[in-house]
C-alpha positions, 0 to 999 in steps of 0.5 A: 438918168436925170429926173427933174421936178418943178412945182410951186411947192404950195403944199410942200410936195417938193419938200417931201420929194427932196426928203424921199429922193435925196440922190444926185440924179433927182433935182426938185426946183421951186417954180412959181413963174415961167422964168423959174421953169428951166430944165437942165436938159431935154427929157424923153418924157415930161409930166404936168399933173393937176397944174395947168388949171392953177396957172394964170391965163397970162402965163399958161402959153409960156409954160406950154412952150417950155414943156414943148421945148424940153420934151423929146418924146411924150408929154402927159398932162392931167387936169380936172373936169370942171363942168357938167354933172361932175362939176356939180357933184364936186361942188355939192360935196364941197358945200356940204363939207363946208369948204370956202373960197373963190372956187366955190363963189358962184352966182346961180347963173355961173353955176348953171353955165358951168353945169351946162358946159358954157364956161366961156361965160364964167369969169376965170378965177386965176390960180383956181378951178373956177371957169377952167375948161380943159377944152381951151387948154387942148386948143393951146396944147395943139399949137405945140404938140400933136394930141395922141389921146384924151381920156377919162381918168381913172376909168378910160372907158367912161365918157370924159363928161363923167370923169373927174380927171382928164388925161392928155397924151401929147407928142411934140410937133416939129417946129 
């Protein structure tokens, strides 16, 4: 069985994986644009964890199409919940910790829009979380996959609005 991992390697995740799983049936490929995302074979399961929110909007559909093309059975996707009370909680914690960056540069209006879930009116920060709405991602995924479930992670019994992470289970549509 072959395992392939694709990642931009911004935080050295692929380097760590290469060290840990230095075996023939493990391949780790640096992938920074859709053209880099070329699996060597179909896979029963594909996983996209905490990635979609970082992809440029212009590249997102290409990545989804490639995931669909190379997935036989299921695709698992996780993304952060970046709206509502959960967003506000994360935002306040980051501000208290003194974190900086474009993901934290909100006008008061943008902050209120994000807390109330009106992300369509918040400018998206390419490569970051600001303006990312998992519901828009779901609409795109539904073009290529059948949505099996959408759950709160790690506490599936909680409403999604109270979850830090959203887990999506997909099955490929017959194209």
